DSSP file (Angstrom, degrees, kcal/mol; ACC not computed):
  #  RESIDUE AA STRUCTURE BP1 BP2  ACC     N-H-->O    O-->H-N    N-H-->O    O-->H-N    TCO  KAPPA ALPHA  PHI   PSI    X-CA   Y-CA   Z-CA
    1    1 A M     >        0   0    0      0, 0.0     4,-2.2     0, 0.0     5,-0.2   0.000 360.0 360.0 360.0 -40.4   66.0    4.5   89.1
    2    2 A L  H  >  +     0   0    0      1,-0.2     4,-2.5     2,-0.2     5,-0.2   0.901 360.0  53.4 -60.9 -40.6   63.6    2.5   91.2
    3    3 A A  H  > S+     0   0    0      1,-0.2     4,-2.3     2,-0.2    -1,-0.2   0.890 108.5  49.8 -62.0 -39.4   61.1    5.4   91.2
    4    4 A A  H  > S+     0   0    0      2,-0.2     4,-2.3     1,-0.2    -1,-0.2   0.906 111.0  49.2 -65.7 -41.6   61.3    5.6   87.4
    5    5 A A  H  X S+     0   0    0     -4,-2.2     4,-2.5     1,-0.2    -2,-0.2   0.904 111.7  48.6 -64.4 -41.2   60.6    1.9   87.1
    6    6 A V  H  X S+     0   0    0     -4,-2.5     4,-2.8     2,-0.2    -2,-0.2   0.900 110.3  51.9 -65.3 -40.6   57.7    2.1   89.5
    7    7 A A  H  X S+     0   0    0     -4,-2.3     4,-1.5     2,-0.2    -2,-0.2   0.907 111.6  46.3 -62.9 -42.3   56.3    5.1   87.5
    8    8 A V  H  X>S+     0   0    0     -4,-2.3     5,-0.9     2,-0.2     4,-0.6   0.928 114.5  47.7 -65.5 -44.6   56.5    3.2   84.2
    9    9 A F  H ><5S+     0   0    0     -4,-2.5     3,-1.1     1,-0.2    -2,-0.2   0.914 111.0  50.9 -62.3 -43.4   54.9    0.1   85.8
   10   10 A A  H 3<5S+     0   0    0     -4,-2.8    -1,-0.2     1,-0.3    -2,-0.2   0.806 103.0  59.8 -65.9 -29.8   52.1    2.1   87.4
   11   11 A S  H 3<5S-     0   0    0     -4,-1.5    -1,-0.3    -5,-0.2    -2,-0.2   0.690 107.2-126.9 -73.2 -16.4   51.3    3.8   84.0
   12   12 A G  T <<5S+     0   0    0     -3,-1.1     2,-0.6    -4,-0.6    -3,-0.1   0.472  77.6 107.3  85.9   0.9   50.6    0.4   82.6
   13   13 A C      < +     0   0    0     -5,-0.9    -2,-0.2     1,-0.1    -1,-0.2  -0.927  35.0 170.6-118.1 108.9   52.9    0.9   79.6
   14   14 A L        -     0   0    0     -2,-0.6    -1,-0.1     1,-0.3    -5,-0.1   0.374  47.3-122.4 -95.5   4.3   56.1   -1.1   79.8
   15   15 A G        -     0   0    0     -7,-0.1    -1,-0.3     2,-0.0     2,-0.0  -0.265  56.0 -18.7  84.0-174.7   57.1   -0.2   76.3
   16   16 A P        -     0   0    0      0, 0.0     2,-0.3     0, 0.0    84,-0.2  -0.319  60.6-163.9 -67.5 148.0   57.9   -2.5   73.4
   17   17 A V        -     0   0    0     82,-3.4    82,-0.2    60,-0.2     2,-0.2  -0.947  28.9 -97.2-128.8 152.9   58.7   -6.2   74.1
   18   18 A E        -     0   0    0     -2,-0.3     2,-0.4    57,-0.1    59,-0.2  -0.491  42.4-175.3 -70.8 135.6   60.2   -8.8   71.8
   19   19 A V  B     -A   76   0A   0     57,-2.2    57,-1.2    -2,-0.2    59,-0.1  -0.986  33.7-105.0-132.0 140.9   57.7  -11.0   70.1
   20   20 A D    >   -     0   0    0     -2,-0.4     3,-2.5    55,-0.2     4,-0.4  -0.499  29.5-132.2 -63.3 126.0   58.4  -14.1   67.9
   21   21 A P  G >  S+     0   0    0      0, 0.0     3,-1.0     0, 0.0    -1,-0.2   0.755 104.9  64.8 -54.7 -25.8   57.7  -12.9   64.3
   22   22 A E  G 3  S+     0   0    0      1,-0.2    -2,-0.1     2,-0.2    19,-0.0   0.732 100.4  52.2 -69.4 -20.2   55.6  -16.1   63.7
   23   23 A D  G <  S+     0   0    0     -3,-2.5    -1,-0.2     1,-0.1    -3,-0.1   0.509  94.3  76.6 -89.7  -5.6   53.1  -14.7   66.3
   24   24 A V    <   +     0   0    0     -3,-1.0    15,-0.2    -4,-0.4    -2,-0.2   0.892  63.8  97.5 -79.3 -42.1   52.7  -11.3   64.7
   25   25 A P        +     0   0    0      0, 0.0     2,-0.3     0, 0.0    15,-0.2  -0.144  58.0  79.8 -55.4 143.4   50.4  -11.9   61.6
   26   26 A G  E    S-B   39   0B   0     13,-2.0    13,-3.0     2,-0.0     2,-0.5  -0.909  81.2 -62.2 151.3-175.5   46.8  -11.1   62.2
   27   27 A T  E     -BC  38 122B   0     95,-0.7    95,-2.9    -2,-0.3     2,-0.4  -0.912  41.0-166.0-107.4 127.8   44.3   -8.2   62.4
   28   28 A Y  E     -BC  37 121B   0      9,-2.8     9,-2.4    -2,-0.5     2,-0.4  -0.945   9.1-171.8-115.4 132.9   44.8   -5.5   65.1
   29   29 A R  E     -BC  36 120B   0     91,-2.6    91,-2.6    -2,-0.4     2,-0.6  -0.956  24.2-134.0-130.5 142.8   42.0   -3.1   65.9
   30   30 A D     >  -     0   0    0      5,-2.3     4,-2.5    -2,-0.4    89,-0.1  -0.855  17.3-149.6 -90.6 124.2   41.6    0.0   68.0
   31   31 A S  T  4 S+     0   0    0     -2,-0.6    -1,-0.1    87,-0.2    88,-0.1   0.787  91.9  50.0 -67.9 -27.2   38.4   -0.3   70.0
   32   32 A G  T  4 S+     0   0    0      1,-0.1    -1,-0.2     3,-0.1    -2,-0.0   0.911 126.1  20.2 -78.1 -43.2   37.8    3.5   70.1
   33   33 A T  T  4 S-     0   0    0      2,-0.1    -2,-0.2     0, 0.0    -1,-0.1   0.685  90.6-130.0-100.6 -21.6   38.2    4.3   66.4
   34   34 A G     <  +     0   0    0     -4,-2.5    -3,-0.1     1,-0.3    16,-0.1   0.437  54.8 152.3  80.6  -1.1   37.7    0.9   64.7
   35   35 A G        -     0   0    0     14,-0.2    -5,-2.3    -5,-0.1     2,-0.3  -0.306  27.4-156.6 -62.6 147.4   40.9    1.5   62.8
   36   36 A E  E     -BD  29  48B   0     12,-2.9    12,-2.5    -7,-0.2     2,-0.4  -0.945  24.0-164.6-132.8 148.8   42.7   -1.6   61.7
   37   37 A I  E     -BD  28  47B   0     -9,-2.4    -9,-2.8    -2,-0.3     2,-0.5  -0.993  17.1-164.1-125.1 123.1   46.2   -2.8   60.8
   38   38 A R  E     -BD  27  46B   0      8,-2.9     8,-1.8    -2,-0.4     2,-0.6  -0.938   3.2-166.0-111.7 123.1   46.2   -6.3   59.1
   39   39 A L  E     -BD  26  45B   0    -13,-3.0   -13,-2.0    -2,-0.5     6,-0.2  -0.938  13.3-153.1-108.9 114.5   49.5   -8.1   58.9
   40   40 A E    >   -     0   0    0      4,-3.1     3,-1.8    -2,-0.6    30,-0.1  -0.548  23.2-119.1 -89.2 153.5   49.4  -11.0   56.4
   41   41 A V  T 3  S+     0   0    0      1,-0.3    -1,-0.1    -2,-0.2   -17,-0.0   0.839 110.8  61.2 -57.7 -36.2   51.6  -14.1   56.6
   42   42 A G  T 3  S-     0   0    0      1,-0.1    -1,-0.3     2,-0.1    -3,-0.0   0.435 124.3 -96.3 -76.3   1.5   53.1  -13.4   53.2
   43   43 A G  S <  S+     0   0    0     -3,-1.8    27,-2.6     1,-0.4     2,-0.3   0.572  84.3 123.9  97.7   9.1   54.6  -10.1   54.3
   44   44 A R  E     - E   0  69B   0     25,-0.3    -4,-3.1    -4,-0.1    -1,-0.4  -0.724  37.1-169.2 -98.9 154.1   51.8   -7.7   53.1
   45   45 A F  E     -DE  39  68B   0     23,-2.3    23,-1.8    -2,-0.3     2,-0.3  -0.952   9.2-162.3-136.1 159.8   50.0   -5.2   55.3
   46   46 A S  E     -DE  38  67B   0     -8,-1.8    -8,-2.9    -2,-0.3     2,-0.4  -0.995   3.5-160.2-140.0 144.0   47.0   -3.0   55.1
   47   47 A V  E     +DE  37  66B   0     19,-3.1    19,-1.5    -2,-0.3     2,-0.4  -0.989  15.3 177.6-121.1 128.2   45.9    0.0   57.2
   48   48 A T  E     +D   36   0B   0    -12,-2.5   -12,-2.9    -2,-0.4    17,-0.2  -0.998  60.1   1.1-134.7 136.0   42.3    1.2   57.2
   49   49 A G  E    S+     0   0B   0     -2,-0.4     2,-0.4    15,-0.3   -14,-0.2   0.750  86.3 131.3  69.9  27.0   40.6    3.9   59.1
   50   50 A I  E     - E   0  64B   0     14,-1.2    14,-2.6   -14,-0.1    -1,-0.2  -0.938  59.6-113.8-114.8 135.3   43.6    5.2   61.1
   51   51 A A  E >>  - E   0  63B   0     -2,-0.4     3,-1.5    12,-0.3     4,-0.7  -0.348  19.0-126.7 -65.3 141.9   44.5    8.9   61.2
   52   52 A G  H >> S+     0   0    0     10,-2.3     4,-2.7     1,-0.3     3,-0.8   0.825 110.0  62.0 -56.5 -33.0   47.7   10.0   59.5
   53   53 A S  H 34 S+     0   0    0      7,-2.3    -1,-0.3     1,-0.2     6,-0.1   0.709  99.2  55.2 -69.4 -19.4   48.8   11.7   62.8
   54   54 A D  H <4 S+     0   0    0     -3,-1.5    -1,-0.2     6,-0.3    62,-0.2   0.708 115.6  38.6 -80.7 -21.0   48.7    8.2   64.5
   55   55 A L  H << S+     0   0    0     -3,-0.8     2,-0.3    -4,-0.7    41,-0.3   0.834 123.8  25.5 -95.8 -40.0   51.1    6.8   61.8
   56   56 A W    ><  -     0   0    0     -4,-2.7     3,-1.7     4,-0.1    -1,-0.3  -0.959  67.8-129.8-131.3 143.9   53.6    9.7   61.2
   57   57 A W  T 3  S+     0   0    0     -2,-0.3    -1,-0.1    52,-0.3    53,-0.1   0.763 115.2  43.6 -62.2 -24.1   54.7   12.6   63.4
   58   58 A H  T 3  S+     0   0    0     -6,-0.1    -1,-0.3    51,-0.1    -5,-0.1   0.271  92.2 118.5-103.4   9.7   53.9   14.9   60.4
   59   59 A G    <   -     0   0    0     -3,-1.7    -6,-0.1    -7,-0.4     2,-0.1  -0.303  57.5-124.9 -77.9 160.9   50.6   13.3   59.5
   60   60 A G        -     0   0    0      2,-0.1    -7,-2.3     1,-0.0    -6,-0.3  -0.306  26.8-100.6 -95.8-177.7   47.2   15.0   59.6
   61   61 A A  S    S+     0   0    0     -9,-0.2    -1,-0.0   -10,-0.2    -2,-0.0   0.645  86.3 107.0 -79.6 -16.0   43.9   14.1   61.3
   62   62 A E  S    S-     0   0    0    -11,-0.1   -10,-2.3     1,-0.1    -9,-0.2  -0.330  78.1-107.3 -68.7 147.7   42.3   12.6   58.2
   63   63 A S  E     -E   51   0B   0    -12,-0.2     2,-0.3   -11,-0.1   -12,-0.3  -0.472  35.9-156.2 -72.9 140.7   41.9    8.8   58.0
   64   64 A V  E     -E   50   0B   0    -14,-2.6   -14,-1.2    -2,-0.2     2,-0.5  -0.904  14.1-159.9-121.1 150.3   44.3    7.0   55.7
   65   65 A D  E     +     0   0B   0     -2,-0.3     2,-0.3   -17,-0.2   -17,-0.2  -0.976  30.9 154.2-125.8 114.3   44.0    3.6   53.9
   66   66 A I  E     -E   47   0B   0    -19,-1.5   -19,-3.1    -2,-0.5     2,-0.3  -0.891  22.3-163.7-136.7 165.8   47.4    2.3   52.8
   67   67 A G  E     +E   46   0B   0     -2,-0.3    17,-2.9   -21,-0.2     2,-0.3  -0.905  25.4 120.2-141.4 170.2   49.1   -1.0   52.0
   68   68 A G  E     -EF  45  83B   0    -23,-1.8   -23,-2.3    15,-0.3     2,-0.3  -0.964  55.8 -47.4 168.1-150.6   52.6   -2.3   51.6
   69   69 A T  E     -EF  44  82B   0     13,-2.2    13,-3.2    -2,-0.3     2,-0.3  -0.835  39.2-158.8-116.6 153.8   55.0   -4.8   53.0
   70   70 A W  E     - F   0  81B   0    -27,-2.6     2,-0.3    -2,-0.3    11,-0.2  -0.959   7.4-175.6-130.9 151.2   56.1   -5.6   56.6
   71   71 A T  E     + F   0  80B   0      9,-1.8     9,-2.8    -2,-0.3     2,-0.3  -0.991  12.6 178.7-142.9 150.4   59.1   -7.2   58.1
   72   72 A A        -     0   0    0     -2,-0.3     2,-0.4     7,-0.2     7,-0.1  -0.839  21.0-152.2-149.1 110.2   60.2   -8.3   61.6
   73   73 A G        -     0   0    0     -2,-0.3    -2,-0.0     2,-0.1     0, 0.0  -0.692  54.7 -38.1 -91.6 135.6   63.6  -10.0   61.7
   74   74 A G  S    S-     0   0    0     -2,-0.4     2,-0.7     1,-0.1   -55,-0.1  -0.193 121.6 -15.9  56.1-145.8   64.4  -12.5   64.5
   75   75 A H  S    S+     0   0    0    -55,-0.1     2,-0.3   -57,-0.1   -55,-0.2  -0.846  86.6 171.4 -89.8 117.9   63.0  -11.5   67.8
   76   76 A A  B     -A   19   0A   0    -57,-1.2   -57,-2.2    -2,-0.7   -59,-0.1  -0.881  42.0-143.6-128.7 157.7   62.0   -7.9   67.4
   77   77 A D  S    S+     0   0    0     -2,-0.3    22,-1.9   -59,-0.2     2,-0.3   0.256  87.7  35.0-103.6  11.2   60.1   -5.3   69.5
   78   78 A F  E    S- G   0  98B   0     20,-0.3     2,-0.5   -59,-0.1    20,-0.3  -0.986  70.3-130.9-154.3 160.2   58.6   -3.7   66.4
   79   79 A V  E     - G   0  97B   0     18,-2.9    18,-2.9    -2,-0.3     2,-0.6  -0.951  25.6-135.0-110.9 132.1   57.3   -4.5   62.9
   80   80 A Y  E     -FG  71  96B   0     -9,-2.8    -9,-1.8    -2,-0.5     2,-0.5  -0.797  18.2-161.6 -92.8 117.2   58.7   -2.4   60.1
   81   81 A L  E     -FG  70  95B   0     14,-3.3    14,-2.5    -2,-0.6   -11,-0.2  -0.886   5.6-169.8-103.2 124.3   55.9   -1.2   57.7
   82   82 A Q  E     -F   69   0B   0    -13,-3.2   -13,-2.2    -2,-0.5   -37,-0.1  -0.911  18.3-142.0-114.1 102.1   57.0    0.0   54.2
   83   83 A P  E     -F   68   0B   0      0, 0.0   -15,-0.3     0, 0.0     3,-0.1  -0.275  23.0-107.0 -62.2 146.9   54.0    1.6   52.4
   84   84 A D        -     0   0    0    -17,-2.9     8,-0.3     1,-0.1   -17,-0.1  -0.413  41.3 -98.1 -67.0 147.8   53.7    1.0   48.7
   85   85 A P        -     0   0    0      0, 0.0     2,-0.5     0, 0.0     5,-0.3  -0.386  34.3-141.4 -63.1 147.8   54.5    4.0   46.4
   86   86 A V  B >  S-J   89   0C   0      3,-3.1     3,-1.6     1,-0.2     5,-0.0  -0.964  76.2 -15.7-116.2 118.4   51.5    5.9   45.2
   87   87 A G  T 3  S-     0   0    0     -2,-0.5    -1,-0.2     1,-0.3     3,-0.1   0.846 128.0 -53.9  60.1  35.6   51.6    7.2   41.6
   88   88 A G  T 3  S+     0   0    0      1,-0.2     2,-0.4    -3,-0.1    -1,-0.3   0.425 121.5 103.6  80.4  -2.2   55.3    6.6   41.3
   89   89 A D  B <  S-J   86   0C   0     -3,-1.6    -3,-3.1     1,-0.1    -1,-0.2  -0.944  70.2-140.1-115.6 133.2   56.0    8.7   44.5
   90   90 A Q        +     0   0    0     -2,-0.4     2,-3.3    -5,-0.3    -1,-0.1   0.919  37.8 166.9 -57.4 -44.1   56.8    7.1   47.8
   91   91 A G        +     0   0    0     -6,-0.1     2,-0.4    -3,-0.1    -1,-0.2  -0.262  52.3  61.3  68.2 -63.7   54.6    9.7   49.5
   92   92 A A  S    S-     0   0    0     -2,-3.3     3,-0.1    -8,-0.3     2,-0.1  -0.812  78.2-135.4-103.3 135.4   54.4    8.0   52.9
   93   93 A S        -     0   0    0     -2,-0.4    -1,-0.0     1,-0.2     0, 0.0  -0.329  40.0 -75.5 -80.5 169.3   57.5    7.3   55.1
   94   94 A D        -     0   0    0    -12,-0.1     2,-0.4    -2,-0.1   -12,-0.2  -0.183  45.3-144.9 -64.1 157.3   58.1    4.0   56.9
   95   95 A I  E     -G   81   0B   0    -14,-2.5   -14,-3.3    -3,-0.1     2,-0.6  -0.975   4.3-147.4-128.6 137.5   56.2    3.2   60.0
   96   96 A Q  E     -G   80   0B   0     -2,-0.4     2,-0.7   -41,-0.3    12,-0.6  -0.938   9.8-164.2-105.4 121.4   57.3    1.3   63.1
   97   97 A L  E     -GH  79 107B   0    -18,-2.9   -18,-2.9    -2,-0.6    10,-0.2  -0.913  17.9-145.7-104.2 108.0   54.5   -0.7   64.7
   98   98 A Y  E     -GH  78 106B   0      8,-2.1     8,-2.4    -2,-0.7     2,-0.5  -0.491   4.7-133.2 -81.1 143.3   55.7   -1.6   68.2
   99   99 A T  E     + H   0 105B   0    -22,-1.9   -82,-3.4     6,-0.2     6,-0.2  -0.845  25.4 173.8 -98.6 124.7   54.8   -4.9   69.9
  100  100 A A  E    S-     0   0B   0      4,-2.5     2,-0.3    -2,-0.5     5,-0.2   0.675  76.7 -28.5 -95.5 -24.7   53.5   -4.8   73.5
  101  101 A S  E >  S- H   0 104B   0      3,-1.8     3,-0.5   -84,-0.1    -1,-0.4  -0.917  80.1 -77.3-168.3-174.9   52.8   -8.5   73.4
  102  102 A S  T 3  S+     0   0    0     -2,-0.3     3,-0.1     1,-0.2   -83,-0.0   0.578 132.8  36.4 -74.9  -6.4   51.8  -11.2   70.9
  103  103 A T  T 3  S+     0   0    0      1,-0.2    18,-3.0    17,-0.0     2,-0.4   0.340 113.1  58.6-124.6   4.7   48.2   -9.7   71.0
  104  104 A K  E <   +HI 101 120B   0     -3,-0.5    -4,-2.5    16,-0.2    -3,-1.8  -0.997  52.5 172.7-141.8 135.2   48.8   -6.0   71.4
  105  105 A V  E     -HI  99 119B   0     14,-2.5    14,-2.9    -2,-0.4     2,-0.3  -0.882  10.0-161.7-131.0 164.2   50.7   -3.4   69.3
  106  106 A F  E     -HI  98 118B   0     -8,-2.4    -8,-2.1    -2,-0.3     2,-0.4  -0.991  14.4-131.3-147.9 157.7   51.0    0.3   69.4
  107  107 A L  E     +HI  97 117B   0     10,-2.5     9,-2.6    -2,-0.3    10,-1.2  -0.897  24.9 164.8-108.6 137.2   52.0    3.3   67.3
  108  108 A Q        +     0   0    0    -12,-0.6     7,-0.1    -2,-0.4     5,-0.1  -0.610   6.2 178.4-149.1  79.7   54.3    6.0   68.5
  109  109 A P  S    S+     0   0    0      0, 0.0   -52,-0.3     0, 0.0     6,-0.1   0.786  75.8  52.7 -63.0 -28.7   55.5    8.1   65.5
  110  110 A D  S >  S-     0   0    0      4,-0.4     3,-2.5     1,-0.1   -54,-0.0  -0.929  76.7-153.0-106.4 111.4   57.6   10.4   67.7
  111  111 A P  T 3  S+     0   0    0      0, 0.0    -1,-0.1     0, 0.0     4,-0.0   0.747  98.7  46.0 -57.8 -22.6   60.0    8.3   69.8
  112  112 A D  T 3  S+     0   0    0     -3,-0.1    -2,-0.0     2,-0.1    -4,-0.0   0.453 108.3  73.3 -95.1  -1.9   60.0   11.1   72.4
  113  113 A G  S <  S-     0   0    0     -3,-2.5     3,-0.1     1,-0.2     2,-0.0  -0.315  90.8 -75.0-103.4-173.5   56.3   11.6   72.3
  114  114 A P        -     0   0    0      0, 0.0    -4,-0.4     0, 0.0     2,-0.3  -0.305  52.0 -90.2 -79.0 163.8   53.3    9.7   73.6
  115  115 A I        -     0   0    0      1,-0.1    -7,-0.3    -7,-0.1     3,-0.1  -0.593  37.6-163.5 -67.0 131.2   51.8    6.5   72.2
  116  116 A T        +     0   0    0     -9,-2.6     2,-0.3    -2,-0.3    -8,-0.2   0.726  64.9  10.7 -95.3 -23.0   49.2    7.6   69.6
  117  117 A L  E     - I   0 107B   0    -10,-1.2   -10,-2.5   -63,-0.2     2,-0.4  -0.941  55.6-155.1-159.9 132.9   47.2    4.4   69.2
  118  118 A D  E     - I   0 106B   0     -2,-0.3     2,-0.4   -12,-0.2   -87,-0.2  -0.918  17.9-170.4-105.8 134.8   46.8    1.0   70.9
  119  119 A L  E     - I   0 105B   0    -14,-2.9   -14,-2.5    -2,-0.4     2,-0.4  -0.972   7.3-153.9-127.8 143.1   45.6   -1.9   68.8
  120  120 A V  E     -CI  29 104B   0    -91,-2.6   -91,-2.6    -2,-0.4   -16,-0.2  -0.923  27.8-106.2-118.8 140.4   44.5   -5.4   70.0
  121  121 A K  E     -C   28   0B   0    -18,-3.0     2,-0.3    -2,-0.4   -93,-0.3  -0.426  42.7-173.9 -65.1 132.3   44.6   -8.6   67.9
  122  122 A V  E     -C   27   0B   0    -95,-2.9   -95,-0.7    -2,-0.1     2,-0.3  -0.832  35.1 -86.3-123.6 162.4   41.1   -9.7   66.9
  123  123 A D        -     0   0    0     -2,-0.3   -97,-0.0   -97,-0.1   -95,-0.0  -0.535  51.0-117.4 -67.1 130.8   39.7  -12.7   65.2
  124  124 A S              0   0    0     -2,-0.3    -1,-0.1     1,-0.1    -3,-0.0  -0.405 360.0 360.0 -69.5 147.1   39.8  -12.1   61.5
  125  125 A P              0   0    0      0, 0.0    -1,-0.1     0, 0.0    -2,-0.1   0.522 360.0 360.0 -65.7 360.0   36.4  -12.1   59.7
């Protein structure tokens, strides 16, 4: 067990951590792609410039722009993103945006797979 803990620590990824929901709203950006997830105080979110494969295990490589609502109850280690229906069809399944800290989040659409995208909180324009 100690070896597993050391391996996780050495990799730099300790997994999701609980964050106070009041600290979550803001704009998170991936420095490599420029893709953003914006979480508004009122419970709305927007995703711009992020590949579908980073959001969903069945997503494609094309960039998607979506919006919807987000929730995080109590102290949680993820934010639940519910995309708006498109043309009367839900189309996109729900997304879990995991919190690594109050300033860093990540996407991992397959819980048994790798993290697909790390995003860091930036000053909003």
